[in-house]
DRENLUM-904366 format. One record per residue: residue in three letters; x, y, z of N, C-alpha, C, CB in turn; residue number from 1. Coordinates in steps of 0.2 Angstrom, whole numbers, plus 5000, padded with zeros to 4 digits. Glycine has a CB too. Layout:
BEGIN
   residuo     nX     nY     nZ    caX    caY    caZ     cX     cY     cZ    cbX    cbY    cbZ   num
       ala      X      Y      Z      X      Y      Z      X      Y      Z      X      Y      Z   NUM
...
***
This chain:
BEGIN
   residuo     nX     nY     nZ    caX    caY    caZ     cX     cY     cZ    cbX    cbY    cbZ   num
       met   5012   6037   4825   5017   6040   4830   5024   6038   4827   5017   6037   4837     1
       arg   5027   6042   4823   5034   6041   4821   5035   6034   4817   5039   6042   4826     2
       gln   5030   6033   4812   5030   6027   4809   5036   6025   4805   5024   6026   4805     3
       tyr   5040   6030   4803   5046   6029   4799   5051   6026   4804   5049   6036   4797     4
       leu   5050   6026   4810   5055   6023   4815   5053   6015   4816   5056   6027   4821     5
       arg   5047   6014   4814   5045   6007   4816   5049   6002   4812   5037   6007   4814     6
       ser   5050   5996   4815   5053   5990   4812   5048   5985   4811   5059   5988   4817     7
       ala   5049   5982   4805   5045   5976   4804   5047   5970   4808   5045   5974   4796     8
       phe   5042   5967   4812   5044   5962   4816   5048   5956   4813   5038   5960   4820     9
       asn   5053   5954   4816   5057   5948   4814   5057   5943   4820   5064   5950   4811    10
       ser   5056   5937   4819   5056   5932   4824   5063   5930   4826   5052   5926   4823    11
       arg   5068   5933   4823   5075   5932   4825   5076   5933   4832   5080   5936   4820    12
       gln   5079   5928   4835   5081   5929   4842   5088   5929   4844   5077   5924   4847    13
       his   5092   5932   4839   5100   5932   4840   5102   5939   4838   5104   5926   4837    14
       met   5107   5942   4841   5109   5948   4839   5114   5948   4833   5113   5951   4845    15
       leu   5113   5953   4828   5118   5954   4823   5124   5959   4825   5114   5957   4817    16
       ser   5122   5963   4829   5127   5968   4832   5131   5965   4838   5124   5974   4834    17
       glu   5137   5967   4839   5141   5964   4844   5139   5968   4851   5149   5965   4843    18
       asp   5136   5974   4850   5135   5978   4856   5128   5978   4858   5138   5985   4855    19
       phe   5124   5981   4854   5117   5983   4856   5112   5983   4849   5116   5989   4860    20
       glu   5106   5982   4850   5101   5983   4845   5095   5986   4848   5100   5977   4841    21
       val   5091   5990   4844   5085   5993   4847   5080   5994   4842   5086   6001   4850    22
       tyr   5074   5992   4844   5068   5992   4839   5062   5995   4842   5067   5984   4837    23
       tyr   5058   5998   4837   5051   6000   4839   5046   5996   4835   5050   6008   4838    24
       tyr   5042   5992   4838   5037   5988   4834   5030   5990   4836   5038   5981   4837    25
       ser   5026   5990   4830   5019   5992   4831   5015   5987   4826   5017   5999   4829    26
       asp   5011   5982   4829   5008   5977   4825   5001   5976   4827   5012   5970   4826    27
       ile   4998   5973   4822   4991   5971   4822   4991   5964   4820   4985   5975   4818    28
       asn   4987   5960   4823   4987   5952   4821   4993   5949   4822   4984   5951   4814    29
       phe   4997   5951   4828   5003   5948   4829   5003   5941   4832   5007   5953   4835    30
       gln   5007   5937   4829   5007   5930   4831   5012   5929   4836   5008   5925   4825    31
       ser   5010   5926   4842   5015   5926   4848   5021   5921   4846   5012   5923   4854    32
       val   5027   5923   4848   5033   5919   4847   5033   5914   4853   5039   5923   4847    33
       gly   5036   5908   4851   5036   5902   4856   5041   5904   4862   5038   5896   4853    34
       val   5041   5900   4867   5045   5901   4873   5052   5901   4870   5044   5897   4879    35
       his   5057   5905   4872   5064   5905   4870   5068   5909   4875   5064   5908   4863    36
       ser   5075   5908   4874   5079   5912   4878   5085   5914   4874   5082   5908   4884    37
       his   5089   5919   4876   5095   5921   4872   5101   5922   4876   5093   5927   4868    38
       asp   5106   5924   4873   5113   5925   4877   5114   5932   4878   5118   5922   4873    39
       tyr   5109   5937   4878   5110   5944   4879   5105   5946   4883   5110   5948   4872    40
       tyr   5105   5952   4886   5100   5956   4890   5095   5959   4885   5103   5961   4895    41
       glu   5088   5958   4887   5083   5961   4883   5079   5966   4888   5078   5956   4880    42
       phe   5078   5972   4886   5074   5977   4889   5068   5978   4885   5078   5984   4890    43
       tyr   5062   5977   4887   5056   5977   4884   5052   5982   4887   5052   5970   4884    44
       phe   5050   5987   4883   5046   5993   4886   5039   5993   4882   5049   6000   4884    45
       phe   5034   5991   4887   5027   5990   4884   5024   5997   4883   5023   5986   4889    46
       val   5020   5997   4877   5017   6004   4876   5009   6003   4875   5019   6007   4869    47
       glu   5007   5997   4872   5000   5997   4870   4999   5989   4868   4998   6002   4865    48
       gly   4993   5987   4870   4991   5980   4868   4988   5976   4874   4997   5977   4865    49
       asn   4985   5971   4872   4982   5966   4877   4987   5960   4877   4975   5963   4875    50
       val   4992   5961   4881   4998   5956   4881   5000   5954   4888   5004   5960   4878    51
       ser   5002   5948   4889   5005   5946   4895   5012   5943   4893   5001   5940   4898    52
       met   5017   5944   4898   5023   5941   4898   5024   5935   4902   5029   5946   4900    53
       glu   5026   5929   4898   5028   5923   4902   5035   5923   4903   5025   5917   4898    54
       ile   5037   5923   4909   5044   5923   4911   5046   5917   4916   5046   5930   4914    55
       ala   5050   5913   4914   5052   5907   4919   5046   5904   4922   5056   5910   4925    56
       gly   5041   5903   4918   5035   5899   4920   5029   5903   4923   5037   5894   4925    57
       asp   5031   5910   4925   5026   5914   4928   5023   5919   4922   5029   5918   4934    58
       val   5017   5921   4923   5014   5925   4918   5012   5932   4921   5007   5922   4915    59
       tyr   5014   5938   4918   5013   5944   4920   5009   5948   4915   5020   5948   4922    60
       pro   5003   5950   4917   4999   5955   4912   5003   5962   4912   4992   5956   4915    61
       met   5003   5964   4906   5007   5970   4904   5002   5976   4905   5010   5970   4898    62
       lys   5005   5982   4908   5001   5988   4908   5006   5994   4906   4998   5989   4914    63
       glu   5003   5999   4904   5007   6005   4902   5012   6007   4908   5003   6011   4899    64
       gly   5018   6008   4906   5023   6010   4912   5027   6004   4914   5019   6012   4918    65
       asp   5026   5998   4911   5030   5992   4913   5036   5991   4908   5025   5986   4912    66
       met   5041   5990   4912   5047   5988   4908   5049   5981   4910   5053   5993   4910    67
       val   5051   5977   4906   5053   5970   4907   5061   5969   4906   5049   5965   4903    68
       val   5064   5966   4910   5071   5965   4909   5073   5957   4909   5076   5969   4914    69
       ile   5075   5955   4904   5076   5947   4903   5084   5946   4903   5073   5944   4897    70
       pro   5087   5943   4908   5094   5941   4908   5095   5935   4903   5097   5940   4915    71
       pro   5101   5934   4901   5103   5928   4897   5101   5922   4900   5111   5928   4896    72
       gly   5098   5917   4896   5096   5911   4898   5090   5910   4901   5101   5909   4903    73
       ile   5086   5915   4902   5079   5915   4905   5074   5914   4900   5078   5921   4909    74
       arg   5070   5909   4900   5065   5907   4895   5059   5912   4896   5063   5900   4896    75
       his   5056   5914   4891   5051   5919   4891   5048   5919   4884   5054   5926   4893    76
       arg   5042   5923   4884   5039   5925   4878   5033   5930   4879   5036   5918   4874    77
       ala   5031   5934   4874   5026   5938   4875   5019   5934   4872   5027   5945   4870    78
       arg   5014   5934   4876   5008   5931   4875   5003   5936   4873   5005   5927   4880    79
       val   5001   5937   4867   4996   5942   4864   4989   5939   4865   4997   5943   4857    80
       glu   4985   5942   4870   4979   5939   4872   4973   5941   4867   4977   5942   4879    81
       asp   4974   5947   4863   4969   5949   4858   4973   5952   4852   4964   5954   4861    82
       ser   4974   5948   4847   4978   5950   4841   4975   5955   4837   4980   5944   4837    83
       ser   4969   5957   4838   4966   5962   4834   4967   5969   4837   4958   5961   4834    84
       ser   4970   5969   4843   4972   5976   4846   4979   5977   4844   4971   5975   4854    85
       pro   4980   5984   4843   4987   5986   4841   4992   5984   4847   4987   5994   4840    86
       tyr   4997   5982   4845   5003   5980   4850   5009   5983   4848   5004   5972   4849    87
       arg   5011   5988   4853   5016   5992   4852   5021   5991   4858   5014   6000   4852    88
       arg   5028   5991   4856   5033   5991   4862   5040   5993   4859   5033   5984   4864    89
       phe   5044   5994   4863   5051   5995   4861   5055   5989   4864   5054   6002   4864    90
       val   5060   5987   4860   5065   5982   4862   5072   5984   4862   5063   5975   4858    91
       leu   5076   5983   4867   5083   5985   4867   5087   5979   4869   5084   5991   4872    92
       trp   5091   5977   4865   5096   5971   4866   5103   5973   4868   5096   5966   4860    93
       ile   5105   5971   4873   5112   5973   4875   5116   5966   4876   5112   5977   4882    94
       ser   5122   5966   4873   5126   5960   4873   5129   5959   4880   5131   5959   4868    95
       ser   5131   5953   4882   5134   5953   4889   5141   5956   4889   5135   5945   4890    96
       ala   5144   5956   4883   5151   5959   4882   5150   5966   4883   5154   5957   4876    97
       tyr   5145   5969   4880   5144   5977   4880   5143   5979   4887   5139   5979   4875    98
       ala   5138   5975   4891   5136   5976   4898   5143   5976   4902   5131   5971   4900    99
       ser   5147   5971   4901   5153   5971   4905   5158   5977   4904   5157   5964   4903   100
       glu   5158   5979   4897   5162   5985   4896   5159   5991   4899   5162   5986   4888   101
       leu   5153   5992   4899   5150   5997   4903   5152   5997   4910   5142   5998   4902   102
       met   5152   5991   4913   5153   5990   4920   5160   5993   4922   5152   5983   4923   103
       thr   5165   5991   4917   5172   5994   4919   5172   6001   4919   5176   5991   4913   104
       thr   5167   6005   4915   5167   6012   4915   5164   6014   4922   5163   6015   4910   105
       ser   5159   6011   4924   5156   6013   4931   5151   6007   4933   5152   6020   4930   106
       pro   5152   6005   4939   5147   6000   4942   5140   6002   4942   5149   5998   4949   107
       asp   5139   6009   4941   5132   6012   4941   5128   6009   4936   5132   6019   4941   108
       tyr   5131   6007   4930   5127   6004   4925   5124   5997   4926   5132   6004   4918   109
       met   5127   5994   4931   5125   5987   4932   5120   5986   4938   5131   5983   4934   110
       tyr   5118   5991   4941   5114   5990   4947   5108   5987   4945   5112   5997   4950   111
       leu   5104   5989   4940   5098   5985   4938   5099   5978   4936   5095   5989   4932   112
       leu   5104   5977   4932   5105   5970   4929   5107   5965   4935   5111   5970   4924   113
       gln   5111   5968   4939   5113   5964   4945   5107   5962   4949   5119   5967   4949   114
       gln   5103   5967   4950   5097   5966   4954   5092   5960   4951   5093   5972   4955   115
       val   5091   5961   4944   5087   5956   4941   5090   5949   4942   5087   5958   4933   116
       val   5096   5948   4941   5099   5942   4941   5099   5939   4948   5107   5942   4939   117
       thr   5100   5943   4953   5100   5940   4960   5093   5940   4963   5104   5945   4965   118
       thr   5088   5944   4961   5082   5944   4964   5076   5940   4960   5079   5951   4966   119
       his   5078   5939   4954   5073   5936   4949   5067   5941   4948   5071   5929   4951   120
       arg   5068   5947   4949   5062   5952   4948   5063   5955   4941   5062   5958   4953   121
       tyr   5059   5953   4937   5059   5955   4930   5055   5961   4927   5058   5949   4925   122
       ile   5050   5962   4931   5045   5968   4929   5046   5974   4934   5038   5965   4930   123
       tyr   5047   5980   4930   5048   5986   4934   5043   5991   4931   5055   5989   4933   124
       his   5039   5994   4936   5034   5999   4933   5036   6006   4935   5027   5997   4937   125
       phe   5035   6011   4930   5037   6018   4931   5030   6022   4931   5042   6020   4926   126
       asp   5030   6027   4934   5025   6032   4933   5025   6035   4926   5025   6038   4939   127
       leu   5019   6038   4924   5019   6039   4917   5024   6045   4915   5012   6041   4915   128
       ile   5025   6050   4920   5030   6055   4918   5037   6052   4916   5030   6060   4924   129
       ser   5039   6048   4921   5046   6044   4920   5045   6040   4913   5048   6040   4926   130
       tyr   5040   6037   4912   5040   6032   4907   5039   6036   4900   5033   6028   4907   131
       asn   5036   6042   4900   5036   6046   4894   5043   6048   4893   5031   6052   4895   132
       glu   5047   6050   4898   5054   6052   4897   5058   6047   4894   5057   6054   4904   133
       leu   5057   6040   4896   5060   6035   4893   5059   6034   4886   5059   6028   4897   134
       arg   5052   6034   4884   5050   6034   4877   5053   6039   4873   5043   6034   4877   135
       ser   5054   6045   4876   5057   6050   4872   5064   6049   4870   5056   6057   4876   136
       arg   5067   6046   4875   5074   6044   4874   5075   6039   4869   5078   6042   4881   137
       leu   5071   6034   4869   5071   6029   4865   5070   6031   4858   5066   6023   4866   138
       phe   5065   6036   4857   5064   6039   4850   5070   6043   4848   5057   6043   4850   139
       ala   5073   6046   4852   5079   6050   4851   5084   6046   4848   5081   6054   4857   140
       leu   5085   6040   4852   5090   6035   4850   5089   6032   4843   5090   6029   4855   141
       leu   5082   6030   4841   5080   6028   4835   5081   6033   4829   5073   6025   4835   142
       asp   5080   6039   4831   5081   6045   4826   5088   6045   4824   5078   6052   4830   143
       glu   5092   6045   4829   5100   6045   4828   5102   6039   4824   5104   6046   4834   144
       ile   5099   6033   4825   5101   6027   4822   5099   6028   4814   5098   6021   4825   145
       his   5094   6031   4813   5091   6032   4806   5094   6038   4802   5084   6032   4806   146
       ser   5098   6042   4806   5100   6048   4803   5107   6046   4799   5101   6054   4808   147
       asp   5109   6051   4795   5116   6051   4792   5120   6057   4794   5115   6050   4784   148
       arg   5119   6059   4800   5122   6065   4802   5130   6064   4804   5119   6069   4808   149
       phe   5134   6069   4805   5140   6068   4807   5141   6066   4814   5144   6075   4806   150
       gly   5145   6061   4816   5146   6058   4822   5140   6054   4825   5146   6064   4827   151
       arg   5136   6051   4820   5130   6047   4822   5132   6041   4826   5127   6045   4815   152
       leu   5137   6038   4825   5139   6032   4829   5141   6033   4836   5145   6028   4825   153
       ser   5145   6039   4836   5147   6041   4843   5141   6043   4847   5152   6046   4843   154
       arg   5136   6047   4844   5131   6049   4848   5126   6044   4849   5127   6055   4844   155
       val   5125   6039   4845   5121   6033   4847   5124   6029   4853   5121   6028   4841   156
       glu   5130   6028   4853   5133   6025   4859   5132   6029   4866   5141   6024   4858   157
       leu   5132   6036   4865   5131   6040   4871   5124   6040   4873   5133   6048   4869   158
       leu   5119   6039   4868   5112   6039   4869   5110   6032   4873   5108   6040   4863   159
       val   5113   6027   4871   5112   6020   4874   5115   6020   4881   5116   6015   4870   160
       ser   5121   6023   4882   5124   6023   4889   5120   6027   4893   5131   6025   4889   161
       asp   5117   6033   4890   5113   6038   4894   5106   6035   4896   5112   6044   4890   162
       leu   5103   6031   4892   5097   6028   4893   5098   6022   4899   5094   6024   4887   163
       leu   5103   6018   4898   5105   6013   4903   5106   6016   4910   5110   6009   4901   164
       leu   5109   6022   4910   5111   6025   4917   5104   6028   4920   5116   6031   4916   165
       ile   5100   6031   4915   5094   6033   4918   5089   6028   4921   5090   6037   4912   166
       leu   5089   6022   4917   5085   6016   4920   5088   6014   4927   5086   6010   4915   167
       asn   5095   6014   4927   5097   6012   4934   5096   6017   4939   5105   6011   4933   168
       arg   5096   6023   4937   5094   6029   4942   5087   6028   4944   5095   6036   4939   169
       leu   5082   6027   4940   5075   6027   4941   5074   6021   4946   5071   6026   4935   170
       val   5077   6015   4944   5075   6009   4948   5078   6010   4955   5078   6003   4944   171
       tyr   5084   6012   4955   5088   6013   4962   5083   6018   4966   5095   6016   4961   172
       glu   5081   6024   4963   5077   6028   4967   5071   6026   4969   5076   6035   4963   173
       asn   5067   6022   4965   5061   6018   4967   5062   6013   4972   5058   6015   4961   174
       asn   5068   6010   4972   5069   6005   4977   5070   6008   4984   5075   6001   4976   175
       gln   5074   6014   4984   5075   6018   4990   5068   6020   4993   5080   6024   4989   176
       thr   5064   6023   4989   5057   6025   4991   5053   6020   4994   5053   6028   4985   177
       val   5053   6014   4991   5050   6008   4994   5053   6006   5000   5050   6002   4989   178
       his   5059   6006   5001   5063   6004   5007   5061   6009   5013   5070   6004   5006   179
       thr   5061   6015   5011   5059   6020   5016   5052   6020   5018   5060   6028   5013   180
       glu   5047   6019   5014   5040   6018   5015   5039   6011   5019   5036   6017   5009   181
       ser   5043   6006   5018   5042   6000   5021   5044   6000   5028   5046   5994   5018   182
       ser   5050   6004   5029   5053   6005   5036   5047   6009   5040   5059   6009   5035   183
       gly   5044   6014   5037   5039   6018   5041   5033   6013   5043   5037   6024   5037   184
       val   5031   6009   5038   5025   6005   5040   5027   6000   5045   5023   6001   5033   185
       tyr   5033   5997   5045   5036   5992   5050   5036   5996   5057   5043   5990   5048   186
       gln   5038   6002   5057   5038   6005   5064   5031   6006   5066   5042   6012   5063   187
       ser   5027   6008   5062   5020   6009   5064   5017   6003   5067   5016   6012   5058   188
       leu   5018   5997   5063   5015   5991   5065   5018   5989   5072   5017   5985   5060   189
       val   5025   5990   5073   5028   5988   5079   5025   5992   5085   5036   5989   5079   190
       gln   5024   5998   5084   5021   6003   5089   5014   6001   5091   5021   6010   5087   191
       tyr   5010   5999   5086   5003   5996   5087   5003   5990   5091   5000   5995   5080   192
       ile   5008   5985   5089   5008   5979   5093   5010   5980   5100   5013   5974   5090   193
       asp   5015   5985   5101   5017   5986   5108   5012   5989   5113   5023   5991   5108   194
       thr   5007   5993   5110   5002   5996   5114   4995   5992   5113   5000   6003   5111   195
       his   4995   5986   5110   4989   5982   5110   4990   5975   5111   4985   5983   5103   196
       leu   4995   5974   5115   4997   5967   5117   4991   5963   5120   5002   5966   5122   197
       asp   4986   5966   5123   4981   5962   5126   4975   5961   5121   4978   5966   5132   198
       glu   4976   5963   5115   4970   5963   5110   4972   5958   5105   4969   5970   5107   199
       asp   4967   5957   5100   4969   5952   5094   4974   5955   5090   4962   5951   5090   200
       leu   4979   5952   5089   4985   5954   5085   4986   5949   5079   4991   5955   5089   201
       ser   4981   5946   5077   4982   5941   5071   4983   5945   5065   4975   5937   5070   202
       leu   4986   5941   5060   4988   5944   5054   4982   5948   5050   4991   5939   5049   203
       asp   4976   5945   5051   4970   5947   5048   4968   5954   5051   4964   5942   5048   204
       arg   4969   5954   5058   4967   5960   5062   4972   5966   5060   4967   5959   5069   205
       leu   4978   5965   5059   4983   5970   5058   4982   5972   5051   4990   5967   5058   206
       ala   4980   5968   5046   4979   5970   5039   4973   5974   5039   4978   5964   5035   207
       ser   4968   5973   5043   4962   5977   5043   4963   5984   5046   4956   5973   5047   208
       ala   4967   5984   5052   4968   5990   5055   4972   5995   5051   4972   5989   5062   209
       phe   4977   5992   5047   4981   5997   5043   4980   5997   5036   4989   5994   5044   210
       tyr   4974   5994   5034   4972   5994   5027   4978   5991   5022   4970   6001   5024   211
       leu   4981   5986   5024   4987   5983   5020   4985   5976   5019   4993   5984   5024   212
       ser   4988   5973   5014   4988   5966   5012   4991   5962   5018   4991   5965   5005   213
       lys   4988   5957   5020   4991   5953   5025   4997   5949   5023   4986   5947   5028   214
       phe   4998   5948   5016   5004   5945   5013   5009   5950   5013   5002   5943   5006   215
       tyr   5008   5956   5012   5013   5962   5013   5016   5962   5020   5010   5969   5011   216
       ile   5011   5962   5025   5014   5962   5032   5018   5956   5034   5007   5963   5037   217
       ala   5016   5950   5032   5019   5944   5033   5026   5945   5030   5015   5938   5030   218
       his   5027   5947   5024   5033   5947   5020   5038   5953   5024   5032   5949   5013   219
       leu   5035   5958   5026   5038   5964   5029   5042   5961   5035   5034   5970   5030   220
       phe   5038   5958   5040   5041   5955   5046   5046   5950   5045   5035   5953   5050   221
       gln   5044   5945   5040   5049   5940   5039   5056   5943   5036   5046   5935   5034   222
       glu   5055   5948   5032   5061   5951   5029   5065   5955   5034   5060   5955   5023   223
       thr   5061   5959   5039   5064   5963   5044   5067   5960   5050   5060   5968   5046   224
       thr   5063   5955   5052   5065   5952   5059   5067   5944   5058   5059   5952   5063   225
       gly   5065   5941   5052   5067   5934   5052   5062   5930   5055   5074   5932   5054   226
       leu   5056   5933   5058   5051   5929   5061   5044   5930   5058   5050   5932   5068   227
       ser   5040   5926   5058   5033   5927   5056   5030   5932   5061   5029   5920   5056   228
       ile   5024   5935   5059   5021   5940   5063   5018   5936   5070   5015   5943   5059   229
       his   5016   5930   5069   5014   5926   5075   5020   5925   5080   5011   5919   5073   230
       gln   5026   5923   5077   5031   5922   5082   5034   5929   5085   5037   5919   5078   231
       tyr   5033   5934   5081   5035   5941   5084   5031   5943   5090   5035   5946   5078   232
       val   5024   5942   5088   5019   5944   5094   5020   5940   5100   5012   5943   5091   233
       ile   5021   5934   5099   5022   5929   5105   5028   5931   5109   5023   5922   5103   234
       lys   5034   5933   5106   5040   5935   5109   5039   5942   5113   5046   5936   5104   235
       lys   5035   5946   5110   5034   5953   5113   5029   5952   5119   5030   5958   5108   236
       arg   5024   5947   5119   5020   5946   5124   5024   5943   5130   5014   5942   5122   237
       leu   5028   5938   5128   5032   5935   5134   5036   5939   5137   5036   5929   5130   238
       arg   5040   5944   5134   5044   5949   5137   5040   5954   5141   5048   5952   5132   239
       ser   5034   5955   5139   5030   5960   5143   5028   5956   5149   5024   5962   5139   240
       cys   5026   5950   5149   5024   5946   5154   5030   5946   5159   5022   5939   5152   241
       arg   5036   5944   5157   5042   5944   5161   5043   5950   5165   5048   5942   5157   242
       asp   5042   5956   5161   5043   5962   5164   5038   5964   5170   5043   5968   5159   243
       leu   5032   5962   5169   5026   5963   5174   5028   5959   5180   5020   5961   5171   244
       met   5030   5953   5179   5031   5948   5184   5037   5951   5188   5033   5941   5182   245
       arg   5042   5954   5185   5047   5957   5189   5045   5963   5194   5053   5960   5184   246
       thr   5039   5966   5192   5036   5971   5196   5032   5968   5202   5033   5976   5192   247
       gly   5031   5962   5202   5027   5959   5207   5020   5957   5205   5026   5963   5213   248
       val   5018   5957   5198   5012   5955   5196   5011   5948   5196   5010   5958   5189   249
       pro   5006   5945   5198   5005   5938   5198   5005   5935   5191   4999   5936   5202   250
       val   5008   5928   5191   5008   5925   5184   5002   5925   5180   5011   5918   5185   251
       thr   4997   5923   5183   4990   5923   5179   4988   5930   5177   4985   5920   5184   252
       gln   4989   5935   5181   4987   5941   5179   4991   5944   5173   4987   5946   5185   253
       ala   4998   5943   5174   5002   5945   5169   5001   5941   5162   5009   5943   5171   254
       cys   4999   5935   5163   4997   5931   5157   4991   5934   5153   4995   5924   5159   255
       his   4986   5936   5156   4980   5938   5153   4981   5946   5151   4974   5938   5158   256
       ser   4985   5949   5155   4986   5956   5153   4990   5957   5147   4990   5960   5159   257
       cys   4994   5952   5145   4998   5952   5139   4995   5949   5133   5005   5950   5140   258
       gly   4988   5947   5134   4985   5944   5128   4985   5937   5127   4988   5947   5122   259
       phe   4987   5933   5132   4987   5926   5132   4980   5923   5134   4993   5923   5136   260
       gly   4976   5921   5130   4970   5918   5132   4970   5911   5135   4965   5919   5127   261
       asp   4975   5908   5134   4976   5901   5136   4982   5900   5140   4976   5896   5130   262
       tyr   4981   5898   5146   4987   5898   5151   4992   5892   5149   4985   5896   5158   263
       ser   4989   5886   5146   4994   5881   5145   4998   5883   5139   4989   5875   5143   264
       ser   4995   5887   5134   4999   5889   5128   5005   5894   5131   4995   5892   5123   265
       phe   5003   5898   5135   5007   5903   5138   5013   5899   5142   5004   5908   5143   266
       tyr   5011   5894   5146   5016   5890   5150   5021   5887   5145   5012   5885   5154   267
       arg   5019   5884   5140   5024   5881   5135   5028   5886   5132   5020   5877   5130   268
       ala   5025   5892   5130   5029   5897   5126   5034   5900   5131   5025   5902   5123   269
       phe   5032   5901   5137   5037   5904   5142   5043   5900   5144   5033   5906   5149   270
       lys   5041   5894   5145   5047   5889   5146   5052   5888   5141   5044   5882   5149   271
       lys   5049   5888   5135   5053   5887   5129   5057   5893   5128   5049   5886   5122   272
       glu   5055   5899   5129   5058   5906   5128   5064   5907   5133   5053   5911   5128   273
       phe   5062   5906   5140   5066   5908   5145   5069   5902   5149   5062   5912   5150   274
       gly   5068   5896   5147   5071   5890   5150   5068   5888   5157   5078   5891   5151   275
       leu   5063   5892   5160   5060   5890   5166   5052   5891   5165   5062   5895   5172   276
       ser   5049   5887   5169   5041   5888   5169   5040   5895   5173   5038   5882   5173   277
       pro   5034   5898   5171   5032   5904   5174   5033   5904   5182   5025   5906   5172   278
       ser   5030   5899   5185   5030   5898   5192   5038   5898   5195   5026   5892   5195   279
       ala   5042   5894   5191   5049   5893   5193   5052   5900   5193   5052   5888   5189   280
       tyr   5051   5904   5187   5054   5910   5186   5051   5915   5192   5052   5913   5180   281
       gln   5045   5915   5194   5043   5919   5199   5046   5917   5206   5035   5918   5200   282
       gln   5047   5911   5207   5050   5909   5213   5058   5911   5213   5050   5901   5214   283
       gln   5061   5911   5208   5068   5914   5207   5068   5921   5209   5070   5913   5200   284
       leu   5063   5925   5206   5062   5932   5208   5061   5934   5215   5057   5936   5204   285
       glu   5057   5930   5218   5056   5930   5225   5062   5929   5229   5050   5926   5228   286
       lys   5066   5924   5227   5072   5922   5231   5077   5928   5230   5075   5915   5228   287
       glu   5078   5930   5224   5082   5936   5223   5080   5942   5227   5082   5938   5216   288
       gly   5074   5943   5228   5071   5949   5232   5073   5948   5240   5064   5950   5231   289
       arg   5073   5942   5242   5075   5941   5249   5082   5941   5251   5072   5934   5251   290
       glu   5086   5940   5246   5093   5940   5247   5096   5947   5248   5097   5937   5241   291
***
């Protein structure tokens, strides 16, 4: 595959250019480089191989469609698990100064880099159609770099900025899709909880009912409400109990109707939430009704 564009691997971890460098590597019997960091941004596009990326102490197995973004100062390395397998990837280095220059042109160029720095999310996965488009753009960039055509340097800069803008667009649109999907899942979970307060609403039960990871559900509620799923369910049950009591339902009946199997736990939670014991709250309602 376009072997004339292939670069011989060099363990050098510093830039020779002031702005950017791009490489296409295809190796067999590759020897892993030690853990290192650098003062520029690295975009790594995995193509083929049995490889894991070690980033800031965590290890991520690579698969086709993966892009890795490494900001300045983050220690990392590629770990080749099977050196007999072909190992192919693209590597794009962008200097901090060049990234800042692009940002002055438009903040759209910095969406991805700012997200990486603030969230410490280094791995981004694209569907194969999008990833093939990115690879085509990378090959077009390398083609232009290796040509001697008129306007080569100007076109190379255009291709680099276009590639970065496309990356930012893809990541932004993927994030919006995930946010929309998460919002829909959250609303479905809330509706289910509202209509099943008298049933088991443990994290395991919700995960089973919705065919979702319990860790995903826990993270979704914590991120959306600031509460654990257990805390959220308790608050919903207490408010439902309070509303039933306002309609004249006895305390014990309201307690069991809203899923509290243990009265002492209900008593403590109710008093903590509303500042009154259930019986004191009921007496207050009766007094208000007589006035």
